[in-house]
C-alpha positions in Angstrom: 89.2 16.1 285.2 90.0 14.3 282.3 86.8 13.2 280.4 85.6 10.6 277.8 82.5 10.9 275.6 80.9 8.0 273.7 77.9 9.0 271.2 77.0 4.7 271.0 75.2 4.6 268.8 75.7 6.7 265.9 72.3 5.2 264.2 70.4 6.5 261.4 73.5 4.6 259.8 73.6 1.2 258.3 75.0 -0.7 261.0 76.7 0.5 264.7 79.5 3.2 264.8 80.4 5.1 267.5 81.6 8.7 268.0 83.9 9.1 271.0 85.5 12.6 271.7 88.4 13.0 274.4 89.1 16.0 276.8 91.7 16.5 279.0 92.2 18.1 282.2 90.8 21.6 281.7 87.6 20.0 279.3 89.3 21.1 275.8 89.3 17.9 273.2 92.3 16.0 272.8 91.2 14.0 270.0 88.0 12.6 268.8 86.8 9.5 266.8 84.0 8.0 264.7 84.1 4.4 265.1 83.0 1.8 262.7 82.1 -1.6 265.1 81.0 -3.6 262.3 82.4 -6.4 260.6 80.7 -7.8 258.1 83.3 -9.9 255.3 81.6 -9.5 251.8 85.1 -9.1 250.5 85.4 -12.9 252.2 83.0 -15.0 251.7 81.8 -14.1 248.3 85.4 -15.8 247.6 84.5 -19.3 246.0 81.4 -18.5 244.4 80.9 -18.3 240.7 80.9 -14.9 238.8 77.8 -14.2 237.9 76.2 -14.2 240.4 78.5 -11.4 242.2 75.8 -9.1 240.8 73.6 -10.7 242.3 75.7 -11.2 246.0 77.2 -7.8 246.6 73.9 -6.4 245.7 73.2 -7.0 250.3 75.2 -4.9 251.1 72.2 -2.1 251.0 69.2 -1.4 251.0 69.1 1.5 250.0 71.5 1.4 246.6 71.3 -1.8 246.0 71.5 -1.2 242.2 74.7 0.9 242.9 76.1 -1.9 243.8 74.6 -4.5 241.1 75.5 -2.8 238.2 79.6 -1.5 239.7 80.1 -5.4 239.4 78.1 -6.1 236.7 81.3 -4.2 234.6 83.2 -5.5 236.7 81.6 -9.1 235.4 81.4 -7.9 232.1 86.0 -7.5 231.8 85.4 -11.0 233.2 83.8 -12.4 230.0 85.9 -9.5 228.2 83.7 -6.6 227.3 84.7 -2.5 228.1 81.5 -0.8 228.6 82.1 0.4 225.5 81.7 -3.0 224.2 77.8 -3.2 225.6 74.8 -3.0 222.5 73.5 0.8 223.0 70.5 -0.7 224.7 72.3 -2.5 227.5 74.3 0.3 228.4 71.7 3.0 228.1 68.9 0.3 230.5 72.2 0.4 232.3 72.2 4.2 232.8 69.1 4.4 232.9 68.7 2.1 235.8 71.7 3.6 237.8 70.0 7.6 237.8 66.9 6.6 238.9 69.1 5.2 241.8 71.0 8.3 242.1 67.5 10.4 242.3 66.0 8.2 244.3 68.6 7.7 247.0 69.1 11.4 246.7 65.6 12.5 247.1 65.3 10.0 250.2 68.0 12.3 251.9 67.5 15.1 251.9 63.4 15.0 252.6 63.6 12.3 254.7 67.3 13.6 256.8 68.5 16.3 255.9 65.6 18.6 255.5 64.5 18.7 259.0 67.4 20.1 260.2 66.9 22.9 257.3 63.9 23.6 258.2 63.7 24.0 262.0 66.9 24.3 263.0 69.5 22.0 264.7 69.2 23.4 268.4 65.1 22.5 267.5 63.4 20.2 269.8 65.0 16.8 269.0 60.2 15.6 268.5 60.2 18.1 265.8 63.3 16.7 263.4 61.8 14.0 261.8 60.3 13.7 258.9 56.9 13.4 260.6 57.3 17.1 261.5 58.2 17.7 257.7 54.5 16.9 256.9 53.0 18.1 259.5 54.6 21.8 258.7 55.0 21.5 254.9 52.7 18.6 253.7 53.4 19.3 250.3 57.1 19.9 251.0 57.2 16.0 252.3 54.3 14.9 250.1 56.7 15.8 246.6 59.9 14.7 248.5 57.8 10.6 248.3 56.5 10.9 245.3 60.4 11.8 244.0 62.0 9.2 245.2 59.0 7.0 243.8 59.8 8.5 240.3 62.7 6.7 240.9 61.4 3.7 242.7 59.1 2.7 239.8 62.2 3.1 237.1 63.6 1.0 238.5 61.1 -2.1 239.1 60.8 -1.0 235.8 63.7 -2.4 234.8 65.3 -4.8 237.3 61.4 -6.4 238.4 61.1 -4.4 241.6 62.2 -1.9 243.9 65.3 -3.2 245.5 67.2 -5.6 245.0 66.1 -6.7 241.7 68.2 -8.0 238.9 68.6 -6.3 235.2 72.3 -6.7 234.3 73.8 -9.9 233.5 77.2 -10.6 232.1 77.6 -8.7 229.1 74.4 -6.7 228.9 71.1 -6.7 230.6 68.1 -9.4 230.6 65.8 -7.7 229.3 64.5 -4.1 227.7 61.8 -1.0 228.4 58.4 -1.5 225.6 57.2 1.9 223.9 54.2 1.5 226.3 56.8 0.6 229.3 58.7 4.2 228.9 56.1 6.6 228.0 54.3 5.7 231.4 57.6 7.8 233.1 56.5 10.6 230.3 52.9 11.5 229.6 51.6 11.9 233.6 48.6 9.9 233.2 49.4 7.1 235.9 52.4 9.0 237.4 53.9 12.2 238.0 55.3 12.7 234.4 59.4 13.1 234.2 58.5 16.9 234.2 57.1 17.1 237.0 60.2 15.6 238.5 62.3 18.7 236.9 60.3 21.3 238.0 60.0 19.6 241.4 64.1 19.7 241.9 64.1 23.3 240.4 62.0 24.2 243.5 63.5 22.7 245.4 67.1 24.2 244.7 65.3 27.5 244.4 64.3 27.0 248.1 68.3 25.9 249.3 69.4 28.6 247.3 66.8 31.1 249.4 68.7 29.2 252.4 72.0 29.5 251.7 71.6 33.3 251.2 69.8 33.3 254.8 71.8 31.2 256.7 75.6 31.7 254.9 77.6 31.5 258.2 76.9 29.4 259.9 76.7 27.0 256.5 80.1 28.0 255.0 81.9 27.9 258.2 79.9 24.4 260.0 82.7 21.5 259.4 84.7 23.9 256.8 88.3 21.8 256.4 90.1 21.3 253.0 90.9 17.8 251.6 91.0 16.0 248.3 87.8 15.6 246.5 87.5 12.5 243.7 85.0 11.5 241.4 84.5 10.2 237.8 84.7 12.7 234.2 84.7 12.3 230.6 87.6 13.5 229.0 86.6 16.5 228.6 86.2 16.7 232.3 82.1 16.7 232.6 81.0 15.7 235.4 79.7 11.5 234.2 78.5 9.1 237.1 78.3 6.1 235.4 81.5 5.3 234.0 85.0 8.1 233.1 88.2 8.4 234.5 89.0 9.6 238.1 90.1 12.2 238.7 90.9 13.8 241.9 92.0 18.0 243.0 93.6 19.1 246.7 91.6 21.6 248.8 93.2 24.4 246.3 91.8 22.9 243.1 95.6 21.5 242.0 94.9 18.1 240.5 96.0 14.9 242.3 95.2 12.5 240.0 95.0 14.0 236.2 92.0 11.2 234.5 93.3 8.0 235.2 91.6 5.1 233.8 89.4 3.4 236.5 91.0 -0.1 235.6 94.3 1.0 236.8 92.7 2.3 240.2 95.8 0.0 242.2 98.5 2.0 240.8 96.9 4.7 242.2 95.7 3.9 246.0 96.0 2.4 249.1 94.1 1.9 252.3 95.3 2.6 255.7 93.9 0.7 258.6 93.6 1.9 262.1 92.3 0.3 265.2 89.8 1.5 266.4 87.5 1.0 263.4 86.7 -1.6 260.7 86.3 1.1 257.8 89.3 1.3 255.7 91.2 4.6 255.5 92.4 5.6 251.3 94.8 7.7 249.5 95.8 8.5 247.0 99.8 6.9 247.2 101.4 10.1 245.3 100.2 12.7 247.9 100.6 10.2 250.9 98.6 9.1 253.9 98.4 12.4 255.8 97.0 14.2 253.1 96.0 11.9 250.2 92.4 11.6 251.4 89.7 12.4 249.3 85.6 13.5 250.0 83.5 11.6 247.5 79.8 12.1 246.2 77.9 15.6 245.7 80.3 18.0 246.7 83.6 16.7 245.5 81.6 15.6 241.8 80.9 19.4 241.5 84.5 20.3 242.4 86.1 18.2 239.7 84.0 18.4 237.1 84.4 21.7 234.4 80.8 20.8 233.6 77.3 19.2 233.4 76.3 17.9 230.4 72.6 18.9 230.9 71.4 22.6 230.6 69.6 23.2 233.3 72.0 21.4 235.9 74.3 23.2 234.2 73.5 26.3 234.9 72.8 25.5 238.5 76.7 24.5 238.8 77.4 27.2 237.9 75.0 29.8 239.8 76.6 27.6 243.2 79.6 28.5 242.2 79.6 31.6 241.5 77.8 31.7 245.0 80.1 30.6 246.7 82.9 32.6 245.6 86.0 30.4 245.4 86.5 27.4 242.6 86.8 24.8 245.0 83.6 24.3 247.8 85.5 22.6 251.4 82.2 23.9 253.3 80.7 20.3 253.9 76.6 21.7 254.9 77.3 22.5 250.3 76.9 19.1 250.0 73.0 19.7 250.2 73.1 22.0 247.9 74.9 19.5 245.3 73.4 16.6 246.2 69.8 18.7 244.2 72.2 19.2 241.6 72.9 16.1 241.0 69.1 14.9 241.3 67.6 17.4 238.7 70.6 16.3 236.6 69.5 12.8 237.3 66.0 13.9 235.8 67.1 15.7 232.8 69.6 12.2 231.6 66.3 9.7 233.0 64.1 12.0 230.4 66.7 12.0 227.6 67.2 7.9 227.6 62.9 7.3 228.4 62.7 9.1 225.3 65.5 6.6 223.4 63.8 4.0 221.1 67.8 1.9 222.4 65.6 0.8 225.6 63.4 -1.0 223.0 66.2 -2.9 221.5 66.3 -6.3 221.6 70.3 -6.4 220.8 71.5 -6.5 224.6 74.0 -9.3 225.1 77.3 -9.1 223.9 80.5 -11.6 224.8 84.2 -11.7 223.9 87.1 -13.3 224.8 87.2 -14.7 228.9 89.8 -12.8 231.0 91.2 -13.4 235.3 90.3 -9.8 236.7 87.0 -7.5 236.9 87.2 -4.3 238.0 84.1 -2.2 237.8 84.3 1.5 239.3 81.1 3.5 239.5 80.0 6.9 241.3 76.7 5.7 243.5 74.4 8.9 245.4 77.4 8.8 248.1 80.8 8.8 245.9 83.6 6.3 244.0 82.6 2.9 244.2 85.3 0.2 243.7 84.0 -3.9 242.6 87.1 -5.5 241.5 86.8 -9.5 241.5 89.4 -12.3 239.9 88.4 -15.0 239.1 90.3 -18.8 238.8 90.2 -21.1 235.9 86.8 -23.2 236.7 85.9 -19.4 236.6 85.3 -18.9 240.6 86.1 -15.5 242.6 89.6 -16.0 244.5 89.5 -12.5 245.2 86.9 -8.9 245.8 88.0 -5.9 246.8 85.1 -3.6 247.6 85.9 0.1 247.9 82.7 1.9 248.9 81.3 5.3 248.2 81.9 6.0 252.6 85.0 4.4 252.8 86.1 7.2 251.2 84.6 9.9 252.8 86.0 7.9 256.2 88.4 10.4 257.0 86.3 13.1 256.5 84.0 12.4 258.6 85.9 12.0 261.2 87.3 15.4 260.4 83.7 16.8 260.4 83.1 15.5 263.8 86.3 17.0 265.1 85.5 20.3 263.7 82.1 20.2 266.2 83.4 18.7 269.1 86.6 21.5 268.3 84.2 24.2 268.2 80.9 23.5 270.1 81.6 20.8 273.3 85.6 22.2 274.1 86.0 23.5 277.0 81.7 23.9 277.2 81.0 22.0 280.4 77.8 20.6 279.2 76.6 18.4 276.9 73.3 19.9 275.5 71.4 17.9 272.7 71.8 20.5 270.2 75.5 19.7 270.5 74.1 15.7 269.3 72.5 17.2 266.9 75.6 19.4 264.8 77.5 16.1 265.6 74.3 13.8 263.6 74.8 16.9 260.8 78.2 16.9 260.5 77.8 12.9 259.8 75.0 12.7 257.9 76.3 15.0 255.9 78.2 12.8 254.2 74.9 10.5 253.2 76.6 7.2 254.7 76.0 4.2 253.4 76.0 3.2 257.1 73.1 5.4 257.4 70.5 3.9 255.1 69.5 0.5 256.5 68.9 1.1 260.2 67.2 4.4 260.3 64.3 5.4 262.9 61.4 7.7 261.8 62.4 10.4 263.4 65.0 10.3 265.0 68.4 9.4 265.5 69.1 7.7 268.9 72.0 8.7 270.8 73.2 7.6 274.0 76.5 10.3 275.0 77.8 9.1 278.0 80.8 10.8 279.9 83.1 9.4 281.8 85.5 11.1 284.3 89.0 9.6 284.4 88.7 6.4 286.8 86.9 5.6 283.5 83.1 6.1 285.2 80.0 7.3 283.8 79.7 10.7 285.3 76.4 11.6 283.3 74.5 9.7 280.6 71.5 11.6 278.3 70.2 10.1 275.3 67.7 11.4 272.3 65.1 8.9 273.1 
């Protein structure tokens, strides 16, 4: 009897998603889909607004990474007033970068400690009541406390620059509206009122040591779980160093062959197209020169560490080398290594924050530049979850007439579907029963990508999956839920 397994809703994601797994008469998986069933419409309803409102409006896309949308939009708006990133004053550029690194630092801390660590500490098959941050706090109070304080550190920097931790405002056309005086900068360095930047670096390095030991103990499972070759996309410098704020686009295939060779972000439309599927509102971006079937890319920490040749901060570069020395291959296609890569990025961000906080340019009063107005603006940035594109066009009255957004999770759409398919084939196909552990493995496969969908609606301690088993007459014959 053919069956259809439905996981609805897939929560702990921003908005609502659904997983359907189709079995044939022998219980073997025929197909699987990760559906995004909401329509948000930001691309449409931002039209008709003056361009300078865009950095404020679009950050409402998300409550966890509003800074990323704020800055991507700001870079696009800079172009509308005739400025490229290199045209901004040193102070404005460095303040935006500090804001950006703080955003990635706090977002990565949130994902690792709050969402991923229960799976790593207790295992995918642990009782569902243990798979939450509260259980982590009970079992390992120090680890949980550090996770909270590390996220707080990034948020406090965001508040100092943008006025508040969520949906603050810093960037304006051509620069930023305020600087950081020496006292404000030293607050994050001296360790008197909050933990110092040096403490942040020390804690990240200790978590990285934990992660390396964890991989040693669970190597086979971590190497094989949701492994599949894919393209990888990210920003790099002209010298192929990791670049999170502004660089050129580079992509490689699953073997390391270059498929997008250091292309200017302004030219993204020449190289990318977006497919649609009838079962999801989320688009499927792909490289035109490779095609829809094979031109999709992963983005985010694992992709970024794959496409760069070096990280320009010493401690993170040391960890990048250890990462690939352990894996033994030049390209890593094992999904669960995303968590390790995410920690390396946290270390890189901490190092960058330290350099910037000690830079007197942050206290400069030279904050805004002007240029010759243009009608098109494109801003591309590396958000915590991957490459993020904002593209605006305006008319002669400065009103936005077109908006195109390619968010990080959109790039990962195909990759997340492949991950779900891997779990379905390996853990459901011809098994006959649906266990709570299977549900959590589906969660883990999606969660490794830290989809932006998961930012706003997380419920503490659990991912309330509901799995419905249908017979060939489309009748529910079994329901399994973890709530």
